Residue frames as qw, qx, qy, qz and C-alpha x, y, z in Angstrom:
[[0.095, 0.722, 0.457, -0.511, 5.31, 3.71, 17.44],
 [0.423, 0.505, 0.468, 0.589, 4.22, 5.66, 14.35],
 [0.121, 0.031, -0.048, 0.991, 3.70, 9.36, 13.77],
 [0.417, -0.355, -0.415, -0.727, -0.08, 9.00, 13.73],
 [0.553, -0.300, 0.437, -0.642, -2.61, 8.57, 16.52],
 [0.299, -0.037, 0.950, -0.084, -3.59, 5.00, 17.46],
 [0.562, 0.543, 0.452, -0.430, -7.00, 5.70, 15.92],
 [0.450, 0.737, -0.312, -0.397, -5.37, 6.73, 12.66],
 [0.047, -0.422, 0.897, 0.127, -3.06, 3.70, 12.68],
 [0.457, 0.225, 0.835, -0.206, -6.07, 1.38, 13.01],
 [0.531, 0.698, 0.184, -0.444, -7.81, 3.31, 10.23],
 [0.262, 0.678, -0.592, -0.349, -4.84, 3.02, 7.89],
 [0.160, -0.203, 0.966, 0.032, -4.45, -0.71, 8.54],
 [0.516, 0.414, 0.666, -0.345, -8.21, -1.23, 8.09],
 [0.489, 0.730, -0.116, -0.463, -8.15, 0.64, 4.77],
 [0.147, 0.533, -0.793, -0.254, -5.25, -1.49, 3.56],
 [0.322, 0.034, 0.937, -0.134, -7.02, -4.70, 4.62],
 [0.546, 0.581, 0.427, -0.426, -10.26, -3.63, 2.89],
 [0.382, 0.717, -0.390, -0.432, -8.32, -2.72, -0.27],
 [0.053, -0.349, 0.927, 0.126, -6.60, -6.10, -0.26],
 [0.406, 0.269, 0.843, -0.226, -9.91, -7.97, 0.11],
 [0.497, 0.693, 0.136, -0.505, -11.52, -5.77, -2.56],
 [0.191, 0.581, -0.687, -0.391, -8.76, -6.80, -4.95],
 [0.114, -0.036, 0.993, 0.013, -9.90, -10.39, -4.35],
 [0.351, -0.277, -0.583, -0.679, -13.47, -9.32, -5.20],
 [0.465, -0.450, -0.742, 0.176, -14.67, -9.58, -1.60],
 [0.267, -0.724, 0.044, -0.635, -16.33, -7.30, 0.91],
 [0.511, -0.038, -0.734, 0.447, -15.47, -7.63, 4.58],
 [0.471, -0.767, -0.357, -0.249, -17.28, -7.01, 7.84],
 [0.203, -0.833, 0.329, -0.396, -16.12, -5.22, 10.96],
 [0.855, -0.423, 0.292, -0.075, -15.51, -8.44, 12.89],
 [0.901, 0.265, 0.103, 0.326, -13.22, -9.84, 10.19],
 [0.347, 0.778, -0.164, 0.498, -11.29, -6.57, 9.81],
 [0.454, -0.775, 0.296, -0.325, -10.86, -6.16, 13.57],
 [0.936, -0.238, 0.249, 0.070, -9.53, -9.69, 13.87],
 [0.817, 0.399, 0.083, 0.408, -7.08, -9.34, 10.98],
 [0.300, 0.696, -0.180, 0.627, -5.63, -5.99, 12.08],
 [0.520, -0.232, -0.623, 0.536, -5.74, -6.67, 15.84],
 [0.109, -0.287, 0.056, -0.950, -8.17, -3.87, 16.66],
 [0.207, 0.280, 0.753, -0.559, -10.97, -3.68, 19.22],
 [0.164, 0.451, 0.787, 0.389, -14.18, -4.19, 17.24],
 [0.045, -0.863, -0.471, 0.179, -16.24, -1.36, 18.80],
 [0.250, -0.691, 0.188, 0.651, -13.38, 1.11, 18.35],
 [0.268, -0.055, 0.705, 0.655, -12.89, 0.03, 14.74],
 [0.171, 0.657, 0.724, 0.122, -16.63, 0.45, 14.01],
 [0.052, -0.898, -0.178, 0.399, -16.36, 4.16, 14.84],
 [0.258, -0.503, 0.495, 0.659, -13.28, 4.55, 12.65],
 [0.261, 0.207, 0.817, 0.470, -14.93, 2.79, 9.70],
 [0.116, 0.811, 0.559, -0.127, -18.00, 4.98, 10.13],
 [0.102, -0.808, 0.122, 0.567, -15.80, 8.09, 9.76],
 [0.244, -0.284, 0.703, 0.605, -14.06, 6.66, 6.71],
 [0.230, 0.462, 0.824, 0.235, -17.38, 5.69, 5.15],
 [0.054, 0.874, 0.369, -0.312, -18.94, 9.11, 5.83],
 [0.135, -0.699, 0.333, 0.619, -15.95, 10.77, 4.19],
 [0.768, 0.572, -0.043, -0.286, -16.55, 8.61, 1.10],
 [0.005, -0.663, 0.740, 0.111, -13.15, 6.99, 1.36],
 [0.092, -0.040, 0.994, 0.051, -14.48, 3.45, 1.73],
 [0.563, -0.103, -0.377, -0.728, -17.76, 2.04, 0.47],
 [0.251, -0.044, 0.886, -0.387, -20.19, -0.19, 2.31],
 [0.534, -0.108, -0.577, -0.609, -23.08, -2.43, 1.37],
 [0.544, -0.209, 0.564, -0.585, -25.72, -3.87, 3.67],
 [0.892, 0.144, -0.131, -0.409, -27.18, -7.33, 3.58],
 [0.944, -0.211, 0.247, 0.053, -25.91, -10.91, 3.59],
 [0.792, 0.293, 0.125, 0.520, -23.25, -10.17, 0.95],
 [0.010, 0.974, 0.013, 0.226, -22.48, -6.76, 2.41],
 [0.750, -0.399, -0.026, 0.527, -19.46, -5.27, 4.03],
 [0.052, -0.880, 0.179, 0.437, -16.80, -2.69, 3.37],
 [0.774, 0.244, 0.410, 0.417, -15.01, -2.45, 0.05],
 [0.111, -0.599, 0.251, 0.753, -13.16, -0.22, -2.42],
 [0.711, 0.650, 0.267, 0.011, -13.83, 0.62, -6.02],
 [0.714, 0.306, 0.089, 0.624, -11.13, 1.68, -8.49],
 [0.034, 0.833, 0.018, 0.552, -11.64, 5.36, -7.65],
 [0.666, -0.738, 0.059, -0.094, -11.02, 4.67, -3.96],
 [0.885, -0.133, 0.110, 0.432, -7.66, 3.08, -4.73],
 [0.474, 0.564, 0.069, 0.673, -6.51, 6.32, -6.36],
 [0.356, -0.906, -0.077, -0.215, -7.01, 8.26, -3.12],
 [0.354, 0.574, -0.550, 0.492, -3.86, 9.46, -1.36],
 [0.551, -0.241, -0.692, 0.399, -2.89, 8.21, 2.10],
 [0.035, 0.076, -0.255, 0.963, -3.44, 11.80, 3.25],
 [0.519, -0.303, -0.356, -0.716, -7.19, 11.28, 2.76],
 [0.701, -0.328, -0.628, 0.083, -7.22, 8.57, 5.46],
 [0.413, -0.123, -0.434, 0.791, -5.31, 10.74, 7.92],
 [0.148, -0.153, -0.036, -0.976, -7.49, 13.78, 7.25],
 [0.599, -0.352, -0.515, -0.502, -10.73, 11.78, 7.60],
 [0.724, -0.382, -0.542, 0.189, -9.68, 10.45, 11.00],
 [0.552, -0.420, -0.268, 0.668, -7.35, 13.00, 12.60],
 [0.127, 0.960, 0.121, -0.218, -7.92, 16.13, 10.56],
 [0.687, 0.626, -0.066, 0.363, -5.12, 17.97, 8.81],
 [0.420, -0.889, 0.180, 0.034, -3.07, 19.09, 11.83],
 [0.787, -0.261, 0.378, 0.412, -0.11, 16.91, 10.87],
 [0.576, 0.469, 0.376, 0.554, 0.02, 18.71, 7.52],
 [0.107, 0.773, 0.131, 0.611, -0.41, 22.28, 8.80],
 [0.570, -0.801, -0.128, -0.129, -0.03, 22.39, 12.58],
 [0.079, -0.790, 0.543, -0.273, 2.72, 23.11, 15.05],
 [0.585, 0.195, -0.775, 0.139, 4.91, 20.16, 16.10],
 [0.113, 0.012, -0.734, 0.670, 4.15, 20.97, 19.74],
 [0.142, -0.609, -0.768, -0.137, 0.44, 21.65, 19.14],
 [0.182, -0.439, -0.291, 0.830, 0.82, 25.30, 20.17],
 [0.295, 0.796, 0.529, 0.003, -2.02, 27.51, 18.91],
 [0.030, -0.944, 0.043, 0.325, 0.06, 30.68, 18.98],
 [0.519, -0.302, 0.578, 0.553, 2.90, 29.21, 16.88],
 [0.578, 0.766, 0.265, -0.094, 2.97, 30.80, 13.42],
 [0.677, 0.456, 0.072, 0.573, 5.28, 32.14, 10.75],
 [0.009, -0.831, 0.070, -0.552, 5.21, 35.50, 12.54],
 [0.438, -0.636, 0.480, -0.416, 5.67, 34.12, 16.06],
 [0.797, 0.176, -0.571, -0.086, 7.36, 30.70, 15.65],
 [0.812, -0.550, 0.187, -0.057, 8.06, 28.27, 18.48],
 [0.281, -0.683, 0.634, 0.231, 11.66, 26.94, 18.77],
 [0.551, 0.002, 0.809, 0.203, 10.83, 23.88, 16.61],
 [0.525, 0.679, 0.244, -0.452, 8.81, 25.75, 13.97],
 [0.368, 0.730, -0.432, -0.381, 11.34, 26.10, 11.16],
 [0.065, -0.333, 0.936, 0.099, 12.85, 22.63, 11.49],
 [0.446, 0.273, 0.812, -0.259, 9.45, 20.95, 11.80],
 [0.505, 0.660, 0.018, -0.556, 8.19, 22.93, 8.80],
 [0.281, 0.523, -0.730, -0.338, 10.71, 21.05, 6.61],
 [0.146, -0.027, 0.981, -0.122, 9.77, 17.68, 8.11],
 [0.461, 0.470, 0.547, -0.517, 6.06, 18.48, 7.80],
 [0.451, 0.623, -0.294, -0.567, 6.54, 19.43, 4.16],
 [0.173, 0.328, -0.906, -0.204, 8.17, 16.06, 3.40],
 [0.251, 0.195, 0.896, -0.311, 5.43, 14.15, 5.25],
 [0.480, 0.565, 0.252, -0.621, 2.74, 16.12, 3.43],
 [0.403, 0.544, -0.553, -0.487, 4.29, 15.46, 0.03],
 [0.044, 0.172, -0.984, -0.020, 4.76, 11.77, 0.77],
 [0.295, 0.309, 0.803, -0.415, 1.21, 11.29, 2.08],
 [0.495, 0.618, 0.119, -0.598, -0.36, 13.16, -0.85],
 [0.388, 0.570, -0.600, -0.405, 1.75, 11.42, -3.50],
 [0.029, 0.130, -0.991, 0.026, 1.31, 7.84, -2.26],
 [0.638, -0.125, -0.263, -0.713, -2.01, 6.23, -3.09],
 [0.752, -0.198, 0.502, -0.380, -3.92, 3.50, -1.32],
 [0.912, 0.387, -0.036, -0.130, -3.56, 1.45, -4.50],
 [0.398, 0.679, -0.579, 0.214, 0.23, 1.71, -4.40],
 [0.344, -0.406, 0.740, -0.410, 0.25, 0.11, -0.97],
 [0.861, 0.103, 0.300, -0.398, -2.31, -2.44, -2.08],
 [0.743, 0.534, -0.398, -0.061, -0.06, -3.70, -4.88],
 [0.177, 0.513, -0.768, 0.341, 2.63, -4.52, -2.32],
 [0.589, -0.165, 0.595, -0.522, 0.10, -6.20, -0.01],
 [0.891, 0.308, 0.033, -0.332, -1.30, -8.31, -2.85],
 [0.668, 0.546, -0.495, 0.106, 2.23, -9.29, -3.91],
 [0.876, -0.377, -0.260, 0.153, 3.08, -10.28, -0.33],
 [0.509, 0.399, -0.275, 0.711, 5.79, -7.64, 0.15],
 [0.190, -0.374, 0.355, -0.835, 3.91, -6.04, 3.05],
 [0.402, -0.350, -0.844, 0.062, 1.94, -7.48, 5.93],
 [0.325, -0.661, -0.100, -0.668, -0.68, -5.88, 8.15],
 [0.811, -0.472, -0.326, 0.120, 0.29, -7.96, 11.17],
 [0.159, -0.915, 0.312, -0.201, 2.32, -6.14, 13.78]]
């Protein structure tokens, strides 16, 4: 189990699959992506719509259409995927999801989680989609669970 929602996990895996196919000069459809990342197709369609609306992935209609990345998209940080799908709560919110938790009135986990959250935020903002794509293309990572 990861630190992200199931929706976000599917989104991240879909982005990586699309980036990998884009490297090969190909666009891919929802059915293909869903099959390759083991995601329900209808659920994935909603996720891809969010990612497309946010400008993170590109899409083209027609017989040669599908989802794809351009060079600019590969420079986007992993944080952009998380924010497009789940918002920025993981980067700014309370570990327990408590609204009243703050610097002034911290919950018991506040200070420890603040350090963890800071590391996650840095990591997700400093790692690009392209960096992951290089490892996928070279076969060092796999999208299969």
